[in-house]
N, C-alpha and C positions, 0 to 999 in steps of 0.2 A: 725865713723858711718855716718856722713854727706857725707864723701868721697864715701862710698859704695852706698849710695842713689843717689848721683849725677852721679856716673858711671853707675848705673843700668838705671837711667832715660835717660841719654845720649845714652846708648845702645838701649833702646826702641825707642827713637826718631830717631836714625840712621837707625834702621831696618825699621821703618814705612816710613821714607823718601825714602829709597831704594825701598820699595814696591810700593810707589806712582810713583817713576821714572820708575820702570819696567812696571807698568800699563799704564803710559803715552806712553811709547815706544811701548807697545803692541797695544794700540789703534791707534797710528800713523801708525804702520805697517798694521793693519787691514784696515785702510782708504786707504793706498796705494794699497793693494791687491784688495779692492773693486773698486777703480778707474781703476786699470789695467784690471780687468775683464770687467768693463763697456766699456772701450776703445777697448778691444778685441771683445766684442759683436758688437760694432759699426764697427770695421774693417771687421769682418766677414760679416755683412750685406752689407757693401760697396763692399766687394769682390764679394759677390753673385750678387749684382746689376750690377757691372761692367762686370762680367762674362756673365750674361744674355744679357747685352747690346752688348758685343763682339759677342756673339752667334747670336744675332739678326742682327748685322751689317755685319757679315761675312757669313751669310746664302746665299745660291745660289739664293733664291728668291729676296734678297736685290740686288744682282748683276744683276739679271734680271730687277729689277726696274730701276737701274741706267743705264743699257744699253738701256732699252726701253725709258727712259727719254731722253737720248742723241740722240737716233734714232728719237724720236718724235720731238725734238727740231731741228734736222737737216732736217727732212722731213717737219716739220711744217713751216720752213722758206721757203721751196719750194712751198708747196701746201696749208698750213694753214687749213688742214682738218684732223680730227682724225677719225679712224675707229669706227663704232658703230654697235650694233646688234650682231648676231651670228658669224659674221666673225671676231669679236674682238679677240677671243681666237687664231685664226689662224694668226692674224696680229701681234701677239707678245705683246698684252696688258697683263701685269703681274697680274692684279687684277681679271682676269677671274678664276673661280673655278678650271678649269682643269690645269691652269698654276702654281698653288701653289706648291712650292717645300718644303720638310721638312727642319727643322732647323738642323744645324750641332750638333752632339753629341760630347761632350768632351770625350777623351779617358780615363782620370783619373777623377773620380767624386770627389767632395769636401769632405774631411774627417774632420769633426769638432773635432773629438777626438784628432787629432794631435796637435791642437792649444792649448789645455789645459795642 
C-alpha cells in the first residue's frame, strides 16, 4: 500500500517538475523571440536611416554642393568674393531655389514584410 502511494506521489512530482521545466523553457524562448523582434525593429530603423542618409548624400544636389564648394574655395583663393543677389543662381550657388535637384529614388522600395 505504501509502495503504491509513494509511486503515485513520485509520478505526480515528476509530472509537475516536467511541467515547470517546460514552462521555464517556453518563457526563455519567448524572451528570445521578444529580444530578436526588438533587435529587428532597431535594425530596420537603422536601415531606413542609413538608406535616407545614402539617398541624401548621393543626390545630385549634394554633388552640386560639393562641386560648388570646391569651385568657391578655388575661386575664393583668387578673388575672396562670393556672388550675391539675383546672379547667384546663374553663378552656380546650389542653395538658390531654381538650382535644387530632386533626391534619387531607390529602384526597389524597402519591404518590411520580408524581414518577419
